[in-house]
N, C-alpha and C positions, 0 to 999 in steps of 0.2 A: 465789875466788868460790864454788866448790863444796866447798871444804874437802878437797881430795884428799889433801893431806899428812896432815891429821889422820885421815882415813879409813884411810890406809895404815898409820899407826902403830897404830891400833886393830886393823886387820886382822892385822898381824904378831903382835901380842900374842895374838890369838885362835888364829892358825894354829900357833904354835910353843909353845903352853903345855905341857901334859903329854903331848901325843901327836904328836910330830914325824913319825911314820910317815904320818899322813894328809896331811901338808902337803908331801910330797916325792915326786914321781913319779920322781925319779932314783935312788931306793933300789934296790939290787939285789934281784932276786926271791928270795923265800924258798922253800925246797923244802918246801912244806907239803901237797902233794897226797897225800891219804891214800886208800889203796885197801882193798877188802874182800877178803882172800884167801879163796878158796873151793877147798878141796882136791879136791872131786869134779870140778871142771872143769879143774884144772891151769892156770888162768888167772885173772888179777885181774878182778873185776867192778866195781872202783871207777869211779864216774861212770856206771854203767849202771842207775841207779835211777829208772825211770819206770813208771807204771802208772795204772790207774783213770781213763783219759781218756774224756771224754764225746764224742759225735759232734759234728762241726763244724756250726755253724748254717747252715741253707740260705740265709739272707739275708746272710751275711757278704760284705762288699765285698772283703776280702782273704783268700786262702787261706793266705798266708804273710806274715811280716814280717821284713825285714832291718833291724835297728837298728844303725847304725854309731855307736859311742860313742867320742868323741874326748876321752879323759881329759886333764885339765890346763887346759882352757879355751881355745877358739879365739878369737883376737882378731877381733871383729866389724868393727872399723874397718879391719882389714887383709885382709879376706876378702869377706864378703857384704853389708856395710853401710858402705861407705866414705863419708867426709865430705870430698869434694874442695874444698868451699868454706870449710872450717874452717882455722884457723891451723895452722902447721906442727907444733907439739907435739901437736895432736889428729889432724891428717891423717896423719902418719907419712910414710914414704919412698916408698910405692907410688902409682902413678898409677891413676886409675879408668878402666875401659873400659865401653862400653855393651854390653848383652847383645842377644840376638836380639829381645827385646821392648823397645820404646821406653820410656824413662823408668826402666829398671832398670839399676843399675850395680854391677859387682863390681870388685875390684882386678885389676891387670894379670896377677897370678899365677894366675888362674883362667880361662884362655882357652877350654878345652874346655867347661867348665860354662856359660860365658857364651853359647856358641853353642847350648847345649841348655836354655836357660832356659824354653823352651816346654814342657818336660817336668816341671817341678816348681814347687812353691810355697814361698816363703820366709816364715817367721814372724819378723818383726824386733822383736817387742815382748815376748819372753819375759823374765821377771824373777823373782827371789826374794831372800831376805835372808841367804843362807848364804855365807860368804866362804872356807870351808875346803874343800879338795878332797873329802875323804871324806864330809863332811856334805852337800855339794852333790850328789855322785854318788848318795848314798843317796836324796835327794829326787827327782832326775831319773830314777832307775832304778826307783823304787818308787811314787812319787806320795804318799809320806808323809815328814814330817820325821823325822830321826833323834832319838829321844827321849833318848838317853844316849850321850855321847862314847865310852864304853867299848865300844860296839858295833863300833868300828873294829878291835877285836882278834878274831882268828879264833875264839877259844874262845867268844866271846859272840855270834857270828852266829846261832846257833839261836834267839836271843831277838829277832831282827830281823823287820821286816815282809817278806813275800816279794817278790822281784823280779817285775816285770811278766811276764817270760818264764816264770817258775815258775807264775804263775797261768794263763798260756796252756797250759802243759804239763799242768796239772790238768784242763783243759777241752777240749783238742784232741788228737786222735790224729795220729800220724805214720803213714807207710806204709813198707813194705819193711823192717820190723824196726828202723828208726832211732829214736833218741830224739826227742821232740817239741820239745826245747829244746837248742840246741847253741851253744857259745861258742867262736869262733875269733879269734885263736890261743890266747887264754887265758893270756897271758904278762905281763899288767900287774899292778901292785900291787892293783888292784881285784879281780882274780881271786885273788890270793894271800890277801887278807884276807877274802874271801867275799862281796863285794858283788853277785855275780850269783846268789846262792843263794836257796833257798826259805824260809830263816829258820824261823820257828816252824811253818810248814806241814809241815816234815819233809823229810828228804833224798830222799824219793821223787821230788820235783819239782825237784831240783837240775839244773843244766845238765850236759850232757856237755862237759867242758872239754878242748879239743884238747891244750893244753900243748905245742905244737910250731909252728914257723914254716913255713907252707906254701911259703915261698920257698927253704927249705933244699934243697940238692941231694939229700940223703938223707932227705927228708921221708917219713914213714910213720906211720900210725895203728895202732900195734901192739895196742891194747886192743880192737879190733874184729875181731881175727883169732885163730884157734887157734894155740897154741904148735906149732911144727913137730914136736915129739915126741908130739903128741896127734892122731892121725888121726881123721877124722869117725866111723868105726865105733866107736872107743874112746870118743869123746865120747858117743855114743848109749848105750853100755853104762853109762857113768857116770851119765847122766841117768836110766836105768831104776833103777839102784841107789839114787839119791837119792830118787826117787819112792817106792820101797819103804820106805825109812827114814822119810820124812815121813809116809806113811800110818800107820806104826806110832806115830809121835810124836803124831799127832792123836788116835789112839785112847786114848793115855795121858792127855793134857791138852790139849784144844782151846784154841787161842790165836789172837787177832787178829794178834799179831806174827808168828806162824808163817805165817799166810795172806799177810801182806805180803811176807815173805821168799820164799815160794813164787812170788809174782807177779814178784818181782825175778828169780828164777831163770828163769822162763818167758820173760821179755823178753830176758834175756841169752842164753839158749839160742837164741832166734829170731834174734838179731843175729849170733851166732857161726856160725850155719849158713845164713845168707842171703847169697848172694854179692852181690846188688844193694846191700845195706846197706853192705858194705865198699867196693864200687866207687864209691859217692858221694864218698868221701874220696880216691880215687886221682886226684889232680889232674894227675899225669904223663900221663894219657891225653889231656889237652887238646892240640890242635895248638900248635906253637911260636908261630904267629902270634897265636893267641888269648891265650896267656900274655903275650906281648910287648905286646899291646893294653892289658892291665890294668896293665902295668908290673911288672918283675921286682923287686918290693919286698914287704916283709911285708904292707903294706896292700893292695897290688894283688892279690896272690895270695890273701889272705884274702877279698877281695870276690869273686874268681873261685870260690873254694871255696863261698862263701855261695850263689852262683848254682847250683852243682851240688847243694847241699842243698835248695834250692827245687825243683829239678827232681825230686829224690828224694822230695818230699812232706813235708819238715820244716816245721812251722808257724811256728817262731820261731827266728831265728838272730841272735845278737849278734856283730858284728865289733868286737872289743876293741882299739881303737886307743889310743895313748897318746903321751906326750912333747910335749904342747902347752903346757907350763908354762914360759914364758920371762919371767922377771923381769929379765933383762939380755940384751942382744944379741938382741932379738926379731926384728929385720929380717933379719939373715943366716940365722937359724934358719928363718924362714918362707919365705925364698927356696929352701930345700931341701925343706921339709915341704909347703907348699901345692901345688906341682906334683905331688907324689905323690898327695895327696888328689884333686886335679883330674883326673888321669889315671885313677885307680882308680874314682872315683864316676861319671865320665862314661862309662867303658867298661861299668860295671855297668848303668847305665840303658839304654844302647844295646843291650847284649847281651840283657837281659831283654825289651826291646821287640821286637827282631828274632826272638826265639824265642816270642813271643806270651805271655810270662809277666808282663809289666809290668801287664797289666790286672788280674791277680789277686794281685799282690805289692806290698805297701806297703814302700817304702824310706824310712827316716828317718835323719837325721843329728842327733844330740844331742851336747851337751858340758856340762861342769861349770857354766860361766858365761862371761861375756865378759872383756875386759881393760879396764883403766882408760882413760878418755878422754885423759889426758895421758901422754906418754912420761916415764919416770922418769930419774933421774940416771945409771942404768946402761944407758940406751938400750933399756929394756924396758918392758913394761906389766905391772901387777900385777893381782890378782884383782878382778873387778868384776861382781857379780851384779845390778847395777841394771838392766841391759838387755843382751840378746844375741840371737843369731839361731839358729834351727833350720830344717831343710829337710825337706819331705815330697814324695814322688813315687810314682806308680803307684797302682793300685787305684782309678782314677777321679779322682784328685786333679787339679783344674784346673791347667794349666800356665801359665807366664808371669804368675803372680800373686804379690803381696806382701800379706801380712796384717799389719796393725799397722805401727807406725813408731817409731823412736827419735827423740829430740829432736836439735837441730842439732849437739850435741856427742857424741851417742851415749852419753849418761849415764843417761837414764831413758826409759821409754815415753812417747811423745807421743800415741799413740792405741792403742786396742784391746789393753790389757795381757793377757798370757797367763801362767798359772802352770804349774809342773810338774804340778800336779794336773789341769789342763786337758789337758796333753799325754798323761798317762796315760789319761784318759777318752777321748781321741781314738783312741789305739791300741786300746783295748778296743772302741770303737764300730766301727772298721774290721773287727774280727774278730767282730762281732755278739755280744759278751760284755757282759752286764749288769754295769756297773762297781760297782753297789751291792748285788749279791747277797751273801748270807751264805755263809760256809764255816767249817769247824772246824779248829783247829790239831791237831797230832799228839797232843796230850793232851786234845782234846775241847773246848777253849775256843772260843766263837763270835767271829767277826770278819767284817768286810765287806771286799770286794776293794778298795774305795776309799771314803773317808768323804765326799769332796766333789770337785767339779770338773765342768766342762762341756766337752764335745767342741767343737772348733773348727769351727763350722758352715760357714765358707767353704770347707773342704776337702771338703764333701759336696754 
């Protein structure tokens, strides 16, 4: 009736054309993290490129944003938008359970979040027309459609529209010497190919990529600490020497590039010599009971680390989740994965609330797209951008609310359609950032932060 088989054939042709990298979350991570070696410090400053931040707006609803990005596409049917009255091929294997708010149902694998439904709003009518992972992620993380499939290659990312987090980094200061935009754990293919970067705005506003699993027993963020062979006194002497050399260079040939490099050095020096900056990443300081509350998983400990970064004053944190792409065997996979998300997100919301941080922290859960309304022959669901669900909590977001709705099959929006551009405008409005303001790329070309989109009024 809906032509699902024909849609899937077209979808596979689009996905697996000339760029299979974008269409497979199961690819092994490539070692592409590049650092900028700086001999005067005796330490790598790769990822420490942030500067020129403007003061935070006084009217901002949110001081910080935690964006949990579930790469691969969460099945809305099997999580936040179940269809218990639909036929079995649509309904799937899981039962629906009522939440703390009457009339709202989740699947049985989200018991913690069902009890906390009064703390967040679901938007069940998000939609777009991109069926490939990379192109969809580009749209969801930037608010712009990807203009060229070749942008999926790392070498072409400098031509991309900046990530939302990079725009925030340009306009918001962090505190305690920390970067204003941090991505944890930064281990997915999206991090590998550069989907979290500042694109044509320049590497100045790229995120600090953790590149490590906070759940590992030996987890440590080495790039925010001095090499053991470089004591603080020696670092200060090197800093003095570098300033002398830079002053001489400016006298020879003043340069905007030199000024930018100088600011990079200043920020890096501040971070390396500020103990509080390093302590924000020392997740081992958390009590065992707190770590267990979030779940001893990559996702759980990444959410806990995000809370620590909010406490430290970081304005934008992306929790880089992945592995949600299940074209076959989706139900056994979700029986493992959904409880991890349920535990981690519920703990994050409770923890932020108990610490008085949820009032000023916006928590959002985004994903590439939903999954097909019917289960395929491999007992999985394929890509489906026709409609899917995202979540917002904190920063004054009304709880126990559902914005929009999908139709009876979970195939299209039935009311209140919302686009990725609207989601981007919403994030900017929470931070009191004008989404249509102008900025210039690293080579001076004029651009707008967002070309169109309307913030979701029901969240305000």
